[in-house]
Structures are given as C-alpha cells and as structure tokens.
C-alpha positions in Angstrom: 115.5 21.7 70.4 113.7 20.9 72.8 111.9 17.0 72.6 109.1 17.6 75.7 106.7 20.1 75.8 106.2 21.9 78.4 110.0 22.3 79.4 110.2 25.7 82.0 111.5 28.7 80.8 114.2 30.8 82.5 114.5 34.1 83.7 117.0 35.0 81.1 114.5 33.2 78.3 111.8 35.6 79.1 114.1 38.9 79.2 115.4 38.0 75.3 111.5 37.8 74.9 110.9 41.0 76.6 114.0 42.6 74.3 112.5 41.3 71.3 109.2 42.6 72.3 110.8 46.2 73.2 112.3 45.7 69.5 108.9 45.5 67.8 107.7 48.8 70.2 110.6 50.6 68.7 109.6 49.4 64.7 105.9 50.3 65.6 104.6 46.9 65.4 103.3 46.9 68.7 101.8 50.1 70.7 102.9 50.2 74.3 99.6 49.2 76.0 99.8 46.2 73.8 103.3 45.7 74.6 102.5 46.3 78.6 100.0 43.5 78.5 102.6 41.0 76.3 105.3 41.8 78.9 103.1 40.6 81.7 102.3 37.6 80.3 105.8 36.9 79.3 106.7 36.8 83.7 103.6 35.3 84.0 104.4 32.1 81.6 106.0 28.9 82.8 106.5 27.2 79.7 109.2 27.7 76.5 105.9 27.0 74.6 104.1 29.7 76.1 106.8 32.8 75.8 106.3 31.4 71.9 103.2 32.1 72.1 103.7 35.5 72.8 105.7 36.5 69.7 103.2 34.2 67.4 101.8 37.0 65.1 104.9 39.4 65.3 108.4 38.2 62.6 111.4 37.2 63.8 113.7 40.3 65.4 116.7 40.7 63.0 119.9 41.4 64.7 120.7 45.0 64.6 124.2 44.7 65.7 125.4 42.1 63.3 123.8 43.7 60.5 125.4 47.0 60.8 128.6 47.4 59.0 130.3 49.3 61.9 131.2 46.0 64.1 134.4 46.4 65.7 137.3 44.6 63.2 135.3 44.9 60.4 135.3 47.5 57.7 133.9 51.0 58.7 131.0 52.8 56.8 132.0 56.2 55.8 129.7 58.8 57.2 127.8 61.2 54.8 129.1 64.5 55.6 132.7 62.4 54.1 130.7 60.9 51.2 129.4 64.5 50.5 133.1 65.7 50.5 134.3 63.2 48.3 131.3 63.7 46.1 132.2 67.6 45.6 136.1 66.8 45.4 135.3 64.5 42.3 132.9 67.1 40.4 135.8 69.8 41.0 138.3 67.5 39.9 136.3 66.3 36.7 135.7 69.7 35.9 139.2 71.1 36.6 140.2 67.9 33.8 137.4 68.9 31.3 139.1 72.2 31.5 142.7 71.8 30.8 141.7 69.0 28.1 139.3 71.8 26.4 142.1 74.2 26.6 144.8 71.9 25.5 142.3 71.1 22.5 141.5 74.5 21.6 145.6 75.0 21.4 146.5 71.9 19.4 149.0 70.8 22.8 149.2 69.8 26.4 149.1 73.0 28.7 150.9 72.6 32.1 148.6 70.2 34.4 147.5 72.9 36.4 144.3 70.6 38.1 146.8 68.6 39.3 147.3 71.1 42.4 143.3 71.2 42.6 143.0 67.4 42.9 146.8 66.4 44.7 146.5 68.5 48.0 142.7 68.5 48.0 142.2 64.6 47.8 145.4 63.9 49.8 143.7 65.9 53.0 140.0 64.1 52.1 142.2 60.8 52.7 143.8 61.9 55.8 141.2 63.3 57.2 139.2 59.6 56.6 142.0 57.7 57.6 142.6 58.9 60.3 139.1 60.0 62.2 139.9 63.2 61.6 136.9 65.8 62.8 134.7 62.8 62.8 135.1 62.5 66.9 137.8 59.8 66.4 140.8 62.0 65.9 143.0 64.1 68.6 141.6 67.3 66.4 138.0 66.2 66.8 135.5 69.3 68.7 132.3 68.5 70.3 129.7 71.4 69.0 
C-alpha cells in the first residue's frame, strides 16, 4: 500500500483498469459510450488515486480465470453432453435392475443377472470416453463439425 498520496500511475496499471472496464462492459454494467469515456479518462490520468476514481461506482471484478474449474492441473469439469449421457445410462440401468428384481421376486428365485450386459459395456464406454476425452475435441478420434 502506498503511503504517499498522488503516486504516479504506470501504463501497466492503466491497462489493468482498462481491462477491468472491458469486463464491466461485457457484463453489461456500463454501455459502450460510457466505456469510451472512462477509457479516455484512464489514459488522461497521472495518479493512482485518479485511476481508482474511474472505478469508484463499479464493483470489484472477479478473476474469471481463477473462478473456472477448468484450470490446468486442476479437476476438469464434466461437459454437459457427458452428464446427459451418464444420466441416461443411470436411468436405463436402474430400470433394468428394477425389471430384473420384479421378475426375480415374481418367480420366487434369482434369475440370470442380465442387466449386467446393459450396465457394464455401456458404463465402460462412458468411462473410457470421459477419461480419454474421446469425441470432446481432446481425443484422437475427435471430429470437427
């Protein structure tokens, strides 16, 4: 923190403020005319205090890069289409198990566990595609449409 008031601002600090203003513009807090006016004011300022006055009526900008879970080295977010496929697999698997259980109860004995032939291969394919990135643009078999 600066003790002296009126500390001169650098071009990097001005650029940081302009970047924050661009984020506020993209978030809809300011319009293009106001953005242009504030950017002109940023580049006309000489002190850090004047830079902060440009942002005084705007909330602090959250860093999108740090707020998204898809950072290198961190846990990847599962894409929507994979979550939909996994939900369909879970629903069909539960339906098959319920049908198998009702038939077994109706006969009074355990029947052949045929749902394993539905649950196993389909689940294995989903897990393979999720882990390898197959069809998501990361795998070797990915196609661009």
